[in-house]
C-alpha positions in Angstrom: 9.6 -3.0 -4.4 11.3 0.4 -5.2 9.4 3.4 -6.6 11.2 3.2 -9.9 9.9 -0.2 -10.7 6.4 0.8 -9.5 6.5 3.7 -11.9 7.6 1.4 -14.7 4.6 -0.8 -14.0 2.3 2.2 -14.2 3.8 3.5 -17.4 3.7 0.0 -19.1 0.0 -0.4 -18.1 -1.0 3.0 -19.4 1.0 2.5 -22.6 -1.0 -0.7 -23.2 -4.2 1.2 -22.7 -5.3 -0.9 -19.8 -7.1 0.1 -16.6 -6.1 -1.5 -13.3 -9.2 -3.6 -13.3 -8.6 -4.7 -16.9 -5.0 -5.7 -16.1 -6.2 -7.5 -13.0 -8.7 -9.5 -15.0 -6.0 -10.6 -17.4 -3.7 -11.7 -14.6 -6.3 -13.3 -12.5 -5.6 -11.1 -9.5 -7.6 -8.4 -7.6 -7.6 -4.8 -8.6 -6.3 -3.9 -5.1 -3.2 -6.1 -5.8 -2.4 -4.2 -9.0 -2.9 -0.9 -7.1 -0.5 -2.0 -4.4 2.2 -2.9 -7.0 1.9 0.5 -8.6 2.1 2.3 -5.2 5.2 0.3 -4.2 3.3 -1.3 -1.3 3.9 -4.8 -2.4 5.6 -6.7 -5.2 4.2 -9.1 -7.8 5.3 -12.7 -7.5 7.5 -14.5 -10.1 4.5 -15.8 -12.1 2.9 -12.4 -12.3 6.2 -10.8 -13.3 6.5 -13.3 -16.2 2.9 -12.7 -17.2 3.4 -8.9 -17.1 6.5 -9.1 -19.2 4.7 -11.3 -21.8 1.7 -9.0 -21.8 3.8 -5.9 -22.4 6.1 -7.6 -24.9 9.3 -6.9 -22.9 11.9 -9.0 -21.1 12.0 -9.4 -17.3 15.2 -7.3 -17.1 13.5 -4.4 -18.9 10.5 -4.7 -16.6 12.5 -5.0 -13.4 15.5 -2.8 -14.1 15.0 -1.1 -17.5 18.3 -2.6 -18.7 17.0 -4.2 -21.8 15.8 -0.9 -23.1 19.3 0.6 -22.6 20.9 -2.4 -24.3 18.6 -2.1 -27.2 19.6 1.5 -27.6 23.3 0.5 -27.6 22.7 -2.1 -30.3 20.8 0.4 -32.4 23.8 2.8 -32.0 26.3 0.2 -33.2 24.1 -0.9 -36.1 22.6 2.4 -37.3 23.9 5.7 -35.9 21.5 7.6 -38.1 18.5 5.8 -36.8 19.6 6.3 -33.2 20.0 10.0 -33.8 16.5 10.2 -35.2 15.2 8.2 -32.2 17.1 10.5 -29.8 15.5 13.6 -31.5 12.0 12.1 -31.2 12.6 11.1 -27.6 13.9 14.6 -26.7 10.9 16.1 -28.5 8.5 13.8 -26.6 10.3 14.6 -23.3 10.0 18.3 -23.9 6.4 18.0 -24.8 5.8 15.9 -21.6 7.7 18.5 -19.5 5.6 21.3 -20.9 2.4 19.3 -20.1 3.5 17.8 -16.8 1.2 20.0 -14.8 -1.8 19.4 -17.2 -4.0 16.4 -17.7 -2.8 14.0 -20.3 -5.3 13.0 -23.0 -5.1 10.0 -25.3 -7.8 9.4 -27.9 -7.8 6.3 -29.9 -10.4 4.2 -31.8 -9.0 1.0 -30.3 -8.3 2.2 -26.8 -11.0 4.9 -26.4 -10.6 8.1 -24.5 -8.0 8.1 -21.7 -7.5 11.2 -19.5 -4.8 11.2 -16.8 -4.2 14.0 -14.2 -0.7 13.2 -12.8 -1.0 16.0 -10.2 -4.2 14.6 -8.6 -3.5 10.9 -9.3 -6.8 10.5 -11.1 -7.6 8.9 -14.4 -10.7 8.4 -16.6 -11.0 5.8 -19.3 -14.0 5.5 -21.7 -13.7 2.6 -24.1 -15.3 -0.5 -25.5 -15.1 -2.2 -22.1 -17.1 0.6 -20.4 -16.3 3.6 -18.3 -13.6 3.5 -15.7 -12.7 6.2 -13.1 -9.8 5.8 -10.7 -8.2 7.8 -7.9 -4.9 6.0 -7.3 -3.9 8.2 -4.4 -7.0 7.3 -2.4 -7.3 3.8 -3.8 -10.8 4.4 -5.1 -12.1 3.0 -8.3 -15.5 2.9 -10.2 -16.2 0.8 -13.3 -19.4 0.7 -15.3 -19.4 -1.9 -18.0 -21.2 -5.0 -19.4 -20.4 -6.8 -16.2 -22.4 -4.2 -14.1 -21.3 -1.5 -11.7 -18.2 -2.0 -9.6 -17.1 0.3 -6.8 -13.9 -0.4 -4.8 -11.9 1.4 -2.2 -8.7 0.6 -0.3 -9.6 2.9 2.6 -9.6 1.3 6.0 -13.4 1.5 6.5 -14.3 1.5 2.8 -16.5 -1.0 1.0 -16.6 -2.9 -2.3 -19.9 -2.8 -4.1 -20.6 -4.8 -7.3 -24.0 -4.8 -9.2 -23.9 -8.0 -11.2 -25.6 -8.6 -14.5 -27.9 -11.1 -13.0 -29.5 -8.5 -10.7 -27.6 -9.6 -7.6 -25.5 -7.3 -5.4 -22.1 -8.1 -4.0 -21.0 -6.1 -1.1 -17.5 -6.7 0.5 -17.4 -10.2 -1.1 -20.9 -11.3 -0.1 -23.6 -11.6 -2.7 -27.2 -10.7 -1.9 -30.2 -11.5 -4.1 -31.4 -7.9 -4.1 -30.9 -4.5 -2.6 -33.6 -5.2 -0.1 -31.9 -8.3 1.2 -28.6 -6.3 1.5 -30.5 -3.6 3.3 -32.1 -6.1 5.7 -28.7 -7.6 6.6 -26.6 -4.4 6.7 -27.0 -1.3 8.9 -27.1 2.2 7.5 -23.2 2.4 7.6 -23.0 -0.7 5.3 -21.8 -2.8 8.3 -22.6 -6.4 8.0 -23.5 -8.5 11.0 -21.7 -11.8 11.0 -23.5 -13.3 14.0 -27.0 -13.2 15.4 -25.5 -12.1 18.7 -23.8 -9.2 17.1 -26.9 -8.1 15.2 -29.0 -8.3 18.4 -26.4 -6.5 20.4 -26.2 -3.6 17.9 -29.9 -3.4 17.3 -30.7 -3.0 21.1 -31.7 0.6 21.9 -28.9 1.1 24.4 -28.9 4.9 24.2 -32.6 4.9 25.3 -31.6 2.7 28.3 -28.8 5.2 29.2 -31.2 8.1 29.0 -33.7 6.2 31.3 -30.9 5.4 33.8 -29.8 9.1 33.8 -33.3 10.2 34.6 -33.7 7.6 37.4 -30.4 8.5 39.0 -31.1 12.2 38.7 -34.6 12.0 40.2 -33.7 9.5 43.0 -30.2 10.6 44.0 -30.0 14.1 42.4 -26.8 13.2 40.5 -27.7 15.3 37.4 -24.2 16.5 36.8 -22.2 13.3 37.4 -24.9 11.2 35.8 -23.8 12.7 32.4 -20.8 10.4 32.5 -23.2 7.6 31.6 -23.1 9.0 28.0 -19.6 7.7 27.6 -21.0 4.1 27.9 -22.7 4.4 24.5 -19.7 4.3 22.2 -18.1 1.6 24.5 -21.3 -0.5 24.2 -21.3 -0.4 20.3 -17.5 -1.0 20.2 -18.0 -4.1 22.3 -20.8 -5.2 20.0 -18.5 -4.8 17.0 -15.8 -6.9 18.8 -18.4 -9.6 19.6 -19.6 -9.7 16.0 -16.3 -9.3 14.0 -13.5 -9.7 16.6 -11.9 -6.3 15.7 -9.8 -5.9 18.8 -7.9 -2.8 17.5 -11.2 -0.9 17.1 -12.3 -1.9 20.6 -9.0 -0.7 22.1 -9.3 2.5 20.0 -12.8 3.4 21.2 -12.4 2.3 24.9 -9.1 4.1 25.4 -10.3 7.3 23.8 -13.6 7.4 25.7 -11.9 6.4 29.0 -9.3 9.2 28.6 -11.9 11.8 27.8 -14.1 10.7 30.7 -11.1 10.7 33.2 -10.0 14.1 32.1 -13.5 15.6 32.5 -13.8 13.9 35.9 -10.5 15.4 37.1 -11.4 18.8 35.8 -15.1 19.2 36.6 -15.3 17.0 39.8 -11.9 17.4 41.4 -10.9 20.7 39.8 -7.5 19.3 38.7 -7.3 19.8 35.0 -3.5 20.0 35.2 -1.7 17.7 34.5 -4.7 15.5 33.7 -4.9 17.2 30.2 -1.7 15.3 29.2 -3.7 12.1 28.7 -5.6 13.8 25.8 -2.4 14.1 23.9 -2.1 10.3 23.9 -5.5 9.7 22.2 -4.3 10.5 18.6 -1.2 8.4 19.2 -3.2 5.4 20.2 -5.7 5.9 17.3 -2.8 6.1 14.8 -1.3 2.9 16.2 -4.5 1.0 16.1 -5.2 2.2 12.5 -1.7 1.0 11.5 -2.4 -2.4 13.1 -5.6 -2.7 11.1 -3.9 -1.9 7.9 -1.1 -4.4 8.5 -3.7 -7.1 9.3 -5.7 -6.2 6.2 -2.6 -6.3 4.0 -1.7 -9.7 5.4 -5.1 -11.1 4.7 -4.9 -9.9 1.1 
């Protein structure tokens, strides 16, 4: 979907006084799907296009191409030139007003729609109305909604989480509902990571860093390898990355961590042990490349799942 159509979807939604979540509820889709349409990352299917056109009171041509609006202006010109001239003047005045305020937050206050503030420069909007309080950052894909249905927090970031506090007292985190915050705390770690298997939970709860520290002391005392024994520290992130792979099958994260740690350990070995930092330092340049590639792979997989 091109950027022009994405912008038309944004303009139509805001003109209707709807938040992304409110529009998603009316269409029966997720808020993330609406956000992707408006950021030109994906296109609504035919059924959703028809529903959007009916909701906004426009034709499909006008929604897709903006042609119906131009045709309507031509018909108005043929039927009533005076009316068209008046409309042109009002449109020019509105455009001039918008141009003057393009770098300032836009404010709309209505008894029916509530208070709506949009900052086009920062991609942020705040809506306070009868349905509750809605705050969104479209550039980061973050959204918070407080209303009769409870508290809803969503993010499209790669490692972000979705948190909903339901009106029955339950808590929904990343699509899974817990009876209370205590249950969620018991099943999640302090990063909000959920363990899908008992093996994964046991693996990640094991005090592996303490084992590494003990091994370092034993090797240092028995063999005197205090310096080279420090390389055991690199096993800690690999251990937890392997646990994450066992629990959630995130191969891209495993490759990301293992490659980065291996590259750093190899460079330090070449530098400190063999005194050959050149050209070993070249491998450090490849780390951000691999990280970016793995991050792209995770986003593509996440978009396919949605």
